[in-house]
C-alpha positions as CSV (number, residue, x, y, z in Angstrom):
1,M,-33.4,-47.8,61.9
2,Q,-36.7,-45.8,62.0
3,R,-36.3,-44.4,65.0
4,D,-32.8,-43.1,63.9
5,G,-34.4,-41.1,60.5
6,K,-36.7,-39.6,63.0
7,I,-34.2,-38.1,64.6
8,K,-32.4,-36.8,61.5
9,K,-35.5,-35.4,60.1
10,F,-36.2,-33.4,63.4
11,D,-32.3,-31.9,63.4
12,E,-32.8,-30.6,59.7
13,A,-36.4,-28.9,61.0
14,L,-33.8,-27.1,63.8
15,R,-31.3,-26.4,61.1
16,K,-34.0,-24.6,58.7
17,G,-35.5,-22.8,61.8
18,L,-38.9,-24.9,61.4
19,V,-39.3,-25.8,65.4
20,N,-37.7,-23.8,67.9
21,T,-35.3,-25.1,70.9
22,V,-36.1,-26.3,74.2
23,E,-34.2,-23.4,75.5
24,D,-36.2,-20.3,73.1
25,V,-39.3,-21.8,74.3
26,E,-37.7,-21.7,78.1
27,S,-36.9,-18.0,77.5
28,Y,-40.2,-16.3,76.6
29,K,-42.5,-14.8,78.7
30,L,-45.8,-13.3,78.1
31,S,-45.1,-9.7,78.7
32,I,-47.9,-7.0,79.1
33,C,-47.9,-4.9,75.7
34,H,-50.7,-1.8,76.8
35,P,-50.8,-1.7,80.5
36,N,-53.3,1.4,79.7
37,S,-55.8,-0.9,77.5
38,A,-59.5,-1.3,78.2
39,G,-61.9,-3.9,76.4
40,I,-65.3,-3.0,75.2
41,D,-68.3,-5.3,74.1
42,I,-70.6,-4.0,71.8
43,G,-74.2,-4.0,71.8
44,S,-77.7,-2.7,70.0
45,R,-78.5,-1.1,73.6
46,E,-75.6,-1.0,75.6
47,N,-71.7,-1.3,75.2
48,Y,-70.0,-2.9,78.2
49,V,-67.0,-1.5,79.3
50,A,-64.0,-3.3,80.8
51,I,-60.5,-1.1,82.5
52,P,-57.5,-2.9,84.3
53,P,-58.7,-4.0,87.6
54,S,-54.9,-1.8,88.8
55,V,-56.7,1.4,87.6
56,A,-59.9,1.3,88.3
57,K,-58.4,0.1,92.0
58,E,-56.3,3.1,92.0
59,L,-59.7,5.5,90.8
60,G,-62.0,3.6,93.2
61,V,-64.2,3.1,90.6
62,S,-65.7,-0.2,88.9
63,V,-63.6,-2.6,86.6
64,V,-66.8,-2.8,83.9
65,R,-69.0,-0.1,83.5
66,T,-72.0,0.5,80.6
67,F,-72.9,3.2,78.6
68,P,-76.0,3.4,76.2
69,T,-75.2,3.3,72.2
70,T,-77.0,6.9,71.6
71,S,-73.8,10.1,70.7
72,S,-74.5,10.7,74.3
73,G,-73.0,7.9,75.7
74,H,-70.7,7.8,73.2
75,Y,-68.9,11.0,74.3
76,E,-69.7,10.0,78.1
77,C,-68.0,6.5,77.4
78,V,-64.9,8.3,75.4
79,E,-64.8,10.9,78.4
80,Y,-64.4,8.1,81.0
81,L,-61.9,6.0,79.1
82,V,-59.2,9.5,79.0
83,D,-60.0,10.3,82.6
84,C,-59.0,6.5,83.1
85,G,-55.6,7.4,81.0
86,V,-56.8,4.3,78.1
87,T,-54.4,4.7,75.3
88,H,-55.6,1.1,73.2
89,V,-58.7,-0.6,73.1
90,A,-60.0,-3.4,71.8
91,M,-63.6,-3.7,70.9
92,E,-65.6,-6.4,69.3
93,S,-66.8,-6.2,65.6
94,T,-70.7,-6.8,65.7
95,G,-72.7,-5.6,62.7
96,H,-72.2,-2.0,62.3
97,Y,-72.6,-0.7,66.1
98,W,-68.9,-0.7,66.3
99,Q,-68.1,1.8,63.8
100,T,-69.3,5.1,65.3
101,L,-67.7,4.7,68.8
102,R,-64.7,3.6,66.8
103,N,-64.6,6.9,65.4
104,A,-65.3,9.3,68.4
105,L,-62.3,7.0,70.2
106,E,-59.7,7.9,67.7
107,Q,-61.1,11.5,67.1
108,H,-59.5,11.3,71.0
109,G,-55.9,9.5,70.2
110,I,-57.1,6.5,71.2
111,E,-55.9,3.7,68.9
112,V,-58.9,1.3,68.7
113,E,-58.3,-1.9,67.2
114,V,-61.7,-3.9,66.1
115,V,-61.4,-7.9,66.7
116,N,-63.2,-10.8,65.0
117,P,-65.5,-12.6,67.7
118,R,-64.0,-15.5,66.6
119,H,-60.5,-15.3,67.9
120,F,-61.6,-15.0,71.5
121,R,-64.6,-16.2,72.0
122,M,-63.6,-19.0,74.3
123,V,-64.6,-17.2,77.1
124,P,-63.7,-19.0,80.4
125,G,-67.1,-19.9,82.7
126,K,-70.1,-18.7,81.9
127,K,-70.5,-16.0,78.5
128,T,-71.7,-12.4,79.3
129,D,-71.5,-9.4,78.1
130,V,-69.9,-8.4,81.5
131,Q,-67.0,-11.7,81.3
132,D,-66.7,-10.4,77.8
133,C,-65.1,-7.0,78.0
134,Q,-63.0,-8.4,80.9
135,W,-62.0,-11.3,78.7
136,L,-61.2,-8.6,75.7
137,Q,-59.2,-6.7,78.0
138,L,-57.4,-8.9,79.5
139,L,-56.0,-10.6,76.0
140,H,-55.3,-6.8,74.5
141,M,-53.3,-6.0,77.8
142,Y,-51.2,-8.7,76.8
143,G,-50.8,-7.9,72.8
144,L,-52.9,-11.7,72.0
145,L,-55.5,-10.0,70.0
146,K,-54.9,-8.3,65.9
147,G,-57.3,-5.4,64.9
148,S,-59.3,-6.6,61.4
149,F,-58.6,-4.8,58.4
150,I,-60.2,-1.3,58.1
151,P,-59.3,0.9,55.0
152,D,-59.2,4.6,55.1
153,E,-62.6,6.7,56.1
154,E,-62.5,8.1,51.8
155,I,-62.6,4.1,50.9
156,Q,-65.1,3.0,52.8
157,M,-67.7,5.9,51.9
158,L,-66.7,4.1,48.8
159,R,-67.2,0.6,49.7
160,T,-70.9,1.7,50.7
161,L,-71.7,2.9,47.3
162,N,-70.2,0.1,45.5
163,R,-72.0,-2.7,47.9
164,M,-75.1,-0.6,47.5
165,R,-74.4,-1.4,43.7
166,R,-73.8,-4.4,44.0
167,K,-77.5,-5.0,45.4
168,I,-79.1,-3.0,43.2
169,I,-78.2,-5.6,40.2
170,E,-79.4,-8.3,42.0
171,E,-83.1,-6.5,42.7
172,I,-82.5,-6.0,39.4
173,T,-81.9,-9.6,38.5
174,K,-84.9,-10.7,40.1
175,Q,-87.3,-8.1,38.6
176,V,-85.9,-9.5,35.5
177,N,-86.8,-13.2,36.7
178,R,-90.4,-11.8,37.8
179,M,-91.1,-10.8,34.5
180,Q,-89.8,-14.0,32.8
181,K,-91.6,-16.4,35.0
182,A,-95.1,-13.6,34.3
183,L,-94.8,-14.3,30.7
184,V,-94.3,-17.9,30.5
185,G,-97.7,-18.2,32.7
186,M,-99.1,-17.0,30.0
187,N,-97.4,-19.0,27.3
188,I,-95.7,-16.2,25.5
189,M,-91.9,-18.1,24.8
190,L,-90.1,-14.3,24.5
191,G,-87.0,-16.1,26.3
192,N,-86.7,-18.5,23.7
193,V,-86.3,-16.3,21.0
194,V,-84.6,-13.6,21.7
195,S,-81.1,-13.3,23.9
196,D,-82.7,-10.7,26.4
197,V,-86.1,-10.0,26.8
198,T,-84.3,-6.7,28.6
199,G,-83.0,-6.0,25.4
200,K,-84.2,-3.7,22.8
201,T,-86.6,-5.7,21.3
202,G,-87.9,-7.9,24.1
203,M,-88.8,-4.5,26.0
204,A,-90.8,-3.1,22.8
205,I,-92.8,-6.3,22.6
206,I,-93.1,-6.3,26.8
207,C,-94.4,-2.6,26.3
208,A,-96.6,-3.2,23.4
209,I,-98.2,-6.8,25.4
210,L,-98.9,-4.3,28.6
211,D,-100.7,-1.9,26.5
212,G,-103.3,-4.5,25.2
213,E,-101.5,-5.5,22.1
214,R,-102.2,-9.4,21.3
215,D,-101.9,-10.2,17.8
216,P,-98.7,-12.1,18.2
217,F,-98.0,-10.9,14.2
218,K,-98.0,-7.1,14.9
219,L,-95.5,-7.9,18.5
220,A,-93.5,-9.8,16.2
221,E,-93.1,-6.3,13.9
222,L,-91.5,-4.5,16.6
223,R,-88.2,-6.6,16.1
224,D,-85.0,-4.6,15.7
225,G,-83.0,-5.3,12.4
226,R,-79.9,-6.9,14.1
227,C,-82.3,-9.7,15.5
228,K,-81.2,-12.9,14.3
229,R,-84.9,-14.7,15.1
230,S,-87.4,-13.9,11.9
231,E,-91.0,-12.2,12.5
232,A,-92.4,-15.3,11.3
233,E,-90.9,-17.2,14.4
234,I,-91.2,-14.9,17.1
235,A,-94.4,-14.6,15.9
236,E,-94.9,-18.8,17.1
237,A,-92.9,-18.3,20.4
238,L,-95.4,-15.0,21.2
239,N,-98.8,-17.2,20.6
240,G,-99.7,-17.1,24.1
241,N,-102.8,-15.9,26.7
242,G,-103.4,-12.8,28.5
243,R,-104.6,-13.6,32.3
244,K,-105.3,-10.6,34.3
245,D,-103.3,-12.1,37.3
246,L,-99.9,-12.6,35.2
247,M,-100.3,-9.1,33.2
248,F,-100.4,-7.4,36.7
249,E,-97.4,-9.4,38.1
250,L,-95.6,-8.6,34.9
251,A,-96.4,-4.9,34.4
252,F,-95.4,-4.5,38.6
253,A,-92.1,-6.3,38.1
254,K,-91.7,-3.8,34.5
255,E,-92.1,-1.1,36.9
256,N,-89.6,-1.9,39.4
257,Y,-86.9,-3.2,37.1
258,E,-86.9,0.5,35.3
259,H,-86.8,2.2,38.8
260,Q,-84.5,0.5,39.6
261,M,-82.2,1.1,36.6
262,A,-83.2,4.5,37.4
263,C,-81.3,4.6,40.8
264,L,-78.1,2.5,39.3
265,E,-77.5,5.0,37.1
266,I,-77.3,8.1,39.7
267,L,-75.3,5.8,42.2
268,D,-73.1,5.3,39.0
269,K,-72.4,9.0,38.8
270,E,-72.0,9.7,42.3
271,I,-69.3,6.4,42.6
272,V,-67.4,8.0,39.2
273,K,-67.6,11.4,41.1
274,M,-66.4,9.9,44.1
275,V,-63.5,8.1,42.2
276,E,-62.5,11.2,40.7
277,S,-62.3,12.9,44.3
278,L,-59.7,10.6,45.6
279,P,-55.9,12.1,45.0
280,D,-54.1,10.7,42.4
281,A,-51.5,8.1,43.7
282,K,-47.8,7.9,42.7
283,P,-47.2,6.6,39.2
284,L,-45.5,3.3,39.3
285,D,-45.5,2.8,35.5
286,E,-44.5,5.7,32.6
287,D,-47.5,4.9,30.7
288,V,-49.7,6.5,33.9
289,D,-49.9,10.2,33.8
290,P,-50.6,11.7,37.3
291,D,-52.1,14.9,35.8
292,P,-54.4,14.1,33.3
293,K,-55.2,17.4,32.3
294,G,-51.9,18.6,31.5
295,G,-50.2,17.7,28.0
296,D,-50.9,17.4,24.8
297,E,-53.7,14.9,25.1
298,A,-52.7,13.8,21.1
299,Q,-49.7,11.9,23.0
300,K,-51.5,10.4,25.4
301,K,-51.6,6.7,25.5
302,K,-54.8,5.7,23.5
303,T,-56.3,2.9,25.6
304,D,-58.6,0.2,23.3
305,R,-62.1,0.5,25.1
306,R,-63.6,-2.9,25.6
307,R,-67.0,-4.2,25.3
308,A,-69.5,-3.3,28.4
309,G,-71.3,-5.3,29.4
310,K,-74.8,-5.2,31.2
311,N,-73.5,-4.2,34.2
312,S,-70.6,-1.9,33.5
313,L,-71.1,1.8,34.6
314,R,-72.9,4.1,32.9
315,T,-70.3,6.7,32.3
316,D,-68.8,8.4,29.9
317,V,-65.6,8.5,31.6
318,N,-62.6,6.7,30.5
319,M,-62.9,4.3,33.8
320,E,-59.2,2.7,32.5
321,D,-57.3,6.0,32.7
322,L,-59.5,7.3,36.2
323,L,-58.6,3.8,38.0
324,A,-54.8,3.8,36.4
325,R,-54.2,8.0,37.8
326,K,-56.2,6.9,41.5
327,T,-53.9,3.4,41.7
328,G,-50.8,4.2,40.1
329,T,-50.5,1.8,38.0
330,R,-52.6,0.1,34.9
331,I,-54.3,-3.0,36.4
332,T,-56.7,-3.1,34.0
333,D,-54.3,-4.4,31.5
334,L,-53.5,-7.6,33.5
335,D,-56.2,-11.0,32.1
336,G,-59.2,-10.9,34.3
337,F,-59.0,-7.4,35.6
338,G,-61.9,-5.5,33.8
339,V,-63.3,-1.9,35.2
340,S,-65.6,-3.2,37.9
341,T,-63.2,-6.3,39.5
342,V,-60.4,-2.7,40.0
343,L,-63.1,-0.6,41.1
344,T,-64.7,-3.7,43.2
345,L,-60.9,-4.4,45.0
346,L,-59.8,-0.8,45.2
347,C,-63.3,0.1,47.6
348,E,-62.7,-3.3,49.6
349,V,-58.9,-3.2,50.0
350,G,-58.1,0.5,48.8
351,R,-54.8,1.1,47.0
352,D,-52.7,0.8,50.3
353,L,-51.8,-2.6,50.8
354,S,-48.7,-1.6,53.6
355,R,-51.2,-3.5,56.1
356,F,-50.2,-6.3,54.6
357,P,-46.5,-7.8,54.9
358,D,-46.8,-9.9,51.6
359,A,-49.0,-10.5,49.1
360,A,-49.5,-14.7,51.0
361,H,-50.6,-12.2,54.3
362,F,-53.0,-10.3,51.8
363,V,-54.1,-14.3,50.0
364,A,-55.4,-15.0,53.8
365,Y,-56.5,-12.3,54.4
366,L,-59.2,-12.7,52.1
367,G,-59.9,-16.4,52.4
368,L,-57.9,-17.6,49.0
369,A,-55.1,-19.0,51.1
370,P,-55.5,-23.4,52.4
371,R,-56.4,-23.2,56.4
372,N,-54.1,-26.1,57.2
373,K,-55.1,-27.9,60.0
374,I,-52.1,-30.3,61.4
375,T,-52.3,-32.5,64.7
376,G,-49.4,-34.9,65.8
377,G,-47.5,-34.8,62.6
378,V,-51.1,-35.4,60.5
379,L,-52.6,-32.8,58.1
380,L,-56.3,-33.6,58.4
381,S,-57.5,-30.4,56.0
382,S,-55.8,-27.8,54.3
383,K,-59.6,-26.1,52.6
384,T,-60.2,-22.5,52.7
385,D,-62.2,-20.4,54.6
386,R,-65.9,-20.3,53.5
387,N,-65.7,-16.8,53.8
388,K,-68.4,-14.3,51.4
389,H,-65.4,-11.5,51.0
390,P,-66.7,-9.4,47.8
391,A,-62.8,-9.0,46.8
392,A,-62.6,-12.7,46.9
393,I,-66.1,-13.3,45.2
394,A,-65.2,-10.7,42.2
395,L,-61.9,-12.5,42.0
396,K,-64.0,-15.7,41.9
397,S,-66.3,-14.3,39.2
398,V,-64.3,-13.3,36.2
399,V,-62.3,-17.0,36.7
400,P,-64.6,-18.9,33.8
401,S,-64.6,-16.2,31.5
402,L,-60.6,-16.4,31.9
403,S,-60.6,-20.4,31.3
404,L,-61.8,-19.7,27.7
405,T,-58.6,-17.2,26.7
406,D,-55.7,-18.2,25.5
407,A,-54.2,-16.7,28.6
408,P,-51.4,-18.3,30.6
409,L,-53.6,-18.2,33.7
410,A,-56.6,-20.6,31.7
411,S,-54.1,-23.3,31.0
412,F,-53.6,-23.2,34.7
413,Y,-56.7,-23.2,35.2
414,H,-57.7,-26.5,33.4
415,S,-54.4,-28.3,34.7
416,V,-55.9,-27.7,38.0
417,R,-59.0,-28.2,37.0
418,G,-58.1,-32.2,35.4
419,R,-57.0,-32.9,39.0
420,S,-59.0,-31.6,41.4
421,G,-62.2,-30.1,39.9
422,T,-64.1,-27.1,39.0
423,G,-64.2,-25.7,42.6
424,K,-60.5,-26.4,43.3
425,A,-59.1,-24.5,40.1
426,I,-61.4,-22.1,40.2
427,T,-60.1,-20.7,44.0
428,A,-56.6,-21.4,42.9
429,V,-56.7,-18.7,39.5
430,A,-58.2,-16.7,42.0
431,R,-55.5,-16.9,44.5
432,K,-52.9,-15.9,41.6
433,L,-55.0,-12.6,40.7
434,A,-55.3,-11.8,44.2
435,I,-51.7,-11.7,44.2
436,Q,-51.0,-10.0,41.1
437,Y,-53.5,-7.2,42.3
438,Y,-51.1,-7.0,45.1
439,M,-47.4,-7.2,42.6
440,A,-49.2,-4.5,40.8
441,L,-49.9,-2.0,43.6
442,S,-46.4,-2.4,45.1
443,Y,-44.2,-2.7,42.2
444,G,-46.7,-1.4,39.2
445,V,-48.0,-4.1,36.1
446,A,-44.6,-4.2,34.4
447,Y,-43.3,-5.8,37.6
448,V,-46.4,-8.7,37.0
449,K,-46.1,-9.1,33.5
450,K,-42.1,-9.5,33.5
451,G,-43.0,-12.5,36.0
452,E,-45.9,-14.1,34.0
453,Q,-43.6,-13.9,31.2
454,L,-40.5,-15.5,32.8
455,R,-43.1,-18.1,33.9
456,K,-44.7,-18.7,30.5
457,E,-40.7,-19.2,29.6
458,N,-39.6,-21.8,31.8
459,S,-43.0,-23.8,30.8
460,E,-42.4,-23.6,27.3
461,K,-38.6,-25.0,28.6
462,R,-39.5,-27.7,30.5
463,K,-41.9,-29.0,28.3
464,L,-39.2,-29.0,25.0
465,A,-37.2,-30.6,27.2
466,K,-39.6,-33.4,28.6
467,F,-40.2,-33.9,24.9
468,L,-36.5,-34.5,24.3
469,A,-36.4,-36.9,26.8
470,T,-39.5,-38.9,25.7
471,A,-38.4,-39.1,22.1
472,Q,-34.9,-40.3,23.6
473,K,-36.3,-43.0,25.5
474,L,-38.3,-43.7,22.5
475,N,-35.6,-44.1,20.2
476,I,-37.3,-41.6,18.3
477,P,-34.7,-40.3,15.8
478,I,-34.0,-36.9,16.1
479,D,-31.4,-34.2,16.0
480,Y,-31.5,-33.8,20.2
481,E,-28.2,-31.3,19.8
482,K,-30.3,-28.9,17.1
483,M,-33.7,-29.2,19.5
484,Q,-31.6,-28.3,22.3
485,N,-30.6,-25.3,20.6
486,C,-33.7,-24.2,19.6
487,C,-34.8,-24.6,23.2
488,D,-32.5,-22.7,24.5
489,A,-33.1,-20.0,21.9
490,F,-36.3,-19.9,22.2
491,V,-36.2,-19.0,26.2
492,Q,-33.5,-16.2,25.6
């Protein structure tokens, strides 16, 4: 009986197309996809280039040749590949060394695939640079390698600035922590009476301390009128000492903090300027004006400006309208998508998501999809990859604040958190946010909102149906027909 049950399951899988028949497997043959291909192992000093052995024998050259990583070496490598008739190249994505060579190859009409080393690291025999480039060439010739996703050049430049901005914000945080450490070492507990030591009250007190003021009551008089603590409470917290080493550390950290803040303002202006230089996208929503300079300004839709955070872009430009024009849809209207999040996604994955066949491929690229490991019909693991993709990090960072709202994803977060824990709940919500971003850029925000509304209505319908079934089971005197009509009316 058990064997008959397995046979039935196998037949059902065959009928659904989950497995292939033996004839399909036997008819499959490995074919050459790129006969004129080459493999390049990228290094910091030398690049190892391998061409097909048949081409090398015909031209009377060696299969593997090395070229320096200088600009002249790149030009020599490109000329060599063009003379050999190479049309496709697979190269290893090692650090940033591949970028200049890839650009030089693409300028001469050679298609380049930048491959993740994890996809071909099982090299037969001893692992050397010569073996790596030949193994790359062989796998790419049979079409067994898949190139990494690389956005357009304009998005790459914007991504460079945005990543630089993130590093500057991290450095600012370090300098703020150093200032707090120095203050605590002098027993000046400024962080206990003000919410932010870099705010108006905190910076005024720090500047006065560095100028030599030690009287806590005079320091407390610098309190801003909006501060919740009284002058007496602030003065009590500022009664400390003035050690010379800690004063030097405080002054050094403050100077670095102000320098980094000035750099951040300059970088923000450059980022906004680069975003404005992007061509306007075809509008997917009716409320997105492709020509912001034309038409009556009074008739345009006025967006509610959200409260800007500490790490928001420092600009007078309405970034919500600007991003709506560049993406073709107003993604900031969706729950969880602020200006910073949308800008990070735009810089990391760009606007053209046609490289991803569907939302599932996009989510898998970000590392938010389960990586199932199945052997012998048993699921060993379904954890997600431990990657550090900036887009995935940006989506995960908004989940804690989103969970405090009344958005539909907030209830989903608490549901998953109760079953699987906080970490998996954050990943699950970030996955749904990534799907919404993909759908918004592909079909518009209206399409996403319609799906969210339908999901909410179906959820409410299931809750009412469950309530009716429970009440009927407990023999509670309820007019079930009237309740069912209310349920149907609510869904409609």
